C-alpha positions in Angstrom: 188.8 -108.8 -100.2 190.2 -108.2 -103.6 191.8 -105.0 -104.8 189.8 -102.4 -106.8 190.9 -102.0 -110.4 190.3 -98.4 -111.6 191.2 -97.7 -115.2 193.9 -100.4 -115.1 195.3 -99.0 -111.8 195.4 -101.5 -108.9 194.1 -99.6 -105.8 194.9 -101.5 -102.6 191.8 -102.0 -100.4 192.0 -99.9 -97.3 189.9 -101.4 -94.4 191.6 -99.1 -91.9 189.5 -96.1 -93.1 187.6 -94.5 -90.2 183.8 -94.9 -90.4 182.1 -91.9 -92.0 179.7 -90.0 -89.7 179.5 -86.6 -91.4 176.8 -86.2 -94.1 176.1 -85.8 -96.9 178.6 -88.2 -98.3 178.8 -88.3 -102.1 180.8 -90.2 -104.7 180.3 -89.7 -108.4 183.1 -92.2 -109.2 184.9 -89.7 -111.4 188.3 -89.9 -109.7 190.5 -92.7 -108.6 191.2 -90.8 -105.4 187.6 -91.1 -104.4 188.0 -94.9 -104.2 190.5 -95.2 -101.4 188.1 -96.7 -98.9 186.0 -98.8 -101.4 186.7 -102.5 -101.8 185.7 -105.3 -104.2 185.1 -109.0 -103.8 185.4 -111.4 -106.7 183.4 -114.3 -105.2 183.7 -116.6 -108.2 187.4 -115.8 -108.6 187.1 -115.3 -112.4 189.3 -112.3 -112.4 186.4 -109.9 -113.3 185.3 -107.3 -110.8 184.1 -103.7 -110.5 186.2 -100.9 -111.9 185.8 -97.3 -113.0 184.5 -96.6 -116.5 182.8 -93.5 -118.0 182.8 -91.8 -114.5 180.8 -94.7 -113.0 181.4 -98.0 -111.2 181.1 -100.7 -113.8 181.0 -104.5 -113.8 182.0 -106.1 -117.1 180.7 -109.5 -118.3 182.4 -112.8 -118.3 181.6 -115.0 -121.4 182.0 -118.2 -119.4 180.7 -117.5 -115.8 177.8 -115.6 -114.3 178.6 -112.7 -112.1 179.2 -113.1 -108.4 180.9 -109.8 -107.6 180.5 -107.2 -104.9 181.7 -103.6 -104.4 181.6 -102.3 -100.9 181.5 -98.7 -99.7 183.4 -97.4 -96.7 181.8 -98.0 -93.3 179.1 -95.4 -92.4 177.7 -94.7 -88.9 173.9 -94.8 -89.2 171.8 -93.3 -86.5 168.3 -93.8 -87.9 168.2 -90.6 -89.9 169.9 -91.5 -93.2 168.8 -92.0 -96.8 170.8 -93.7 -99.5 170.4 -92.8 -103.2 172.3 -94.0 -106.3 171.8 -94.4 -110.0 171.9 -97.8 -111.8 171.8 -98.7 -115.5 173.2 -101.3 -118.0 175.2 -101.1 -121.2 172.7 -102.7 -123.5 169.0 -103.4 -122.9 169.2 -106.7 -124.7 171.7 -107.9 -122.1 169.9 -107.5 -118.8 171.9 -107.3 -115.6 171.0 -108.3 -112.0 171.7 -106.2 -109.0 171.1 -106.6 -105.2 172.1 -104.2 -102.4 172.9 -105.1 -98.8 174.0 -103.5 -95.6 177.0 -105.3 -94.2 178.1 -104.8 -90.6 181.3 -106.9 -90.8 179.7 -110.2 -90.0 176.2 -110.3 -91.5 174.2 -109.0 -94.4 170.8 -107.3 -94.5 169.1 -107.0 -97.9 167.9 -103.4 -98.6 167.2 -103.8 -102.4 166.0 -107.2 -103.6 167.2 -108.7 -106.8 166.4 -106.3 -109.6 166.6 -106.9 -113.3 168.4 -103.9 -114.9 167.4 -103.3 -118.6 167.5 -99.5 -118.6 170.4 -97.9 -120.4 169.7 -94.4 -118.9 170.1 -94.0 -115.2 167.3 -94.8 -112.7 167.6 -93.2 -109.3 167.1 -95.6 -106.4 166.1 -94.1 -103.0 166.4 -96.4 -99.9 165.2 -95.3 -96.5 167.8 -96.3 -93.9 166.0 -94.8 -90.9 165.4 -98.3 -89.4 169.1 -99.0 -89.0 171.6 -97.9 -86.4 175.2 -99.0 -86.2 178.2 -99.1 -88.5 177.6 -100.5 -92.0 179.1 -100.8 -95.5 176.8 -100.7 -98.5 177.3 -103.8 -100.7 176.4 -103.7 -104.4 176.2 -107.3 -105.5 176.0 -108.1 -109.2 174.6 -111.6 -110.0 174.1 -111.2 -113.8 174.0 -114.3 -116.0 176.8 -115.5 -118.2 177.8 -113.4 -121.2 175.8 -110.3 -120.4 177.4 -106.9 -120.9 177.9 -104.1 -118.3 176.3 -102.9 -115.1 176.8 -99.4 -113.9 176.4 -97.7 -110.5 176.7 -93.9 -110.2 176.0 -90.8 -108.1 176.2 -92.6 -104.7 174.9 -90.4 -101.9 174.0 -90.8 -98.2 172.2 -87.9 -96.5 171.0 -87.3 -93.0 167.4 -86.1 -92.4 168.9 -83.2 -90.5 169.8 -81.8 -94.0 167.8 -81.5 -97.2 165.8 -84.6 -97.8 165.0 -86.2 -101.2 161.7 -84.7 -102.4 160.1 -88.1 -103.2 161.2 -89.7 -99.9 160.1 -86.7 -97.8 156.5 -86.7 -99.2 156.0 -90.4 -99.8 154.3 -92.6 -97.2 153.0 -96.1 -96.7 150.4 -96.8 -94.0 149.4 -98.5 -91.8 152.8 -100.0 -91.0 152.8 -102.5 -89.4 149.7 -103.8 -91.2 147.3 -106.7 -91.0 146.8 -106.6 -94.8 146.0 -103.4 -96.7 148.9 -101.0 -97.3 147.9 -97.6 -98.6 150.3 -95.5 -100.7 150.3 -91.7 -100.4 149.8 -91.4 -104.2 149.1 -93.4 -107.3 152.4 -94.9 -108.5 153.5 -96.4 -111.8 154.4 -99.8 -110.3 154.8 -101.6 -107.0 156.9 -104.7 -106.5 156.7 -106.6 -103.1 159.6 -108.9 -102.1 159.8 -111.2 -99.1 163.0 -111.0 -97.0 164.7 -113.8 -99.0 164.5 -111.6 -102.1 161.7 -113.4 -103.8 159.1 -111.1 -105.5 155.7 -112.2 -104.2 153.4 -109.5 -105.6 153.4 -106.7 -108.2 150.9 -104.2 -109.5 150.7 -101.1 -111.7 148.9 -97.8 -111.5 147.8 -98.3 -107.9 147.7 -96.5 -104.6 147.4 -99.6 -102.3 148.6 -103.2 -102.0 146.8 -105.9 -100.0 149.1 -108.3 -98.2 146.3 -110.4 -96.7 147.3 -113.5 -98.7 150.9 -113.3 -97.6 152.4 -114.8 -94.5 153.3 -112.5 -91.5 156.7 -111.1 -91.8 158.9 -108.3 -93.2 158.4 -107.2 -96.9 160.3 -104.8 -99.1 158.3 -102.5 -101.3 160.0 -101.3 -104.5 158.0 -98.4 -105.7 158.4 -96.7 -109.1 156.7 -93.3 -109.0 155.1 -91.6 -112.0 158.2 -89.5 -112.5 160.4 -92.6 -112.5 161.9 -92.3 -109.1 162.5 -95.6 -107.3 161.7 -95.7 -103.6 162.3 -98.7 -101.3 160.3 -99.1 -98.1 160.1 -101.9 -95.5 156.7 -103.0 -94.4 155.8 -105.4 -91.5 152.8 -107.6 -91.8 151.4 -108.9 -88.5 
């Protein structure tokens, strides 16, 4: 695991941090002191990695190599009642970035946000329901942008427990039936729905709908990325039997 470079200050990774179990946990990336238990990984060893810029986490492009870079949160104790939210955006819409998000338990990765092309230069808020997960996990933000793009930003990281105040869109939004044999109903008409298989491949997409039919898809686990009419992004897991 590499060190985390924050405004040209080398912050040594601290994997001895105790797992966090008190919620809400928030990080707006405005202060180096907040990064003590965050770590980075420069997978392609090009010397570029995440750092702090403009009060956000930022990955800066390499003109010669595509990105293969991770930034990991501290460990969190999940008990089936948590929700993750964060903002993401890019520096220039003409230079799209690519972002994936995983849970990491110290030995294996579980994808919770499939590969997403980031072309928005103003923040989009992503909401991910973690209620299906119990155990101790880090959140892994993985940038896979192509060569010579520009900048990817992550901001306003927050994990809440459902025992507190829930995000309005998550609390009221539902998919049913789940598990399903085909048709999945949404609790409201949404701007766009993208459906990904568990390898991260987008298999379906539709706009201005309140249902998706998985009948043509193989049985398995799918991730629904839902963009509501007020531009909130919600991620839900659906099982097709």
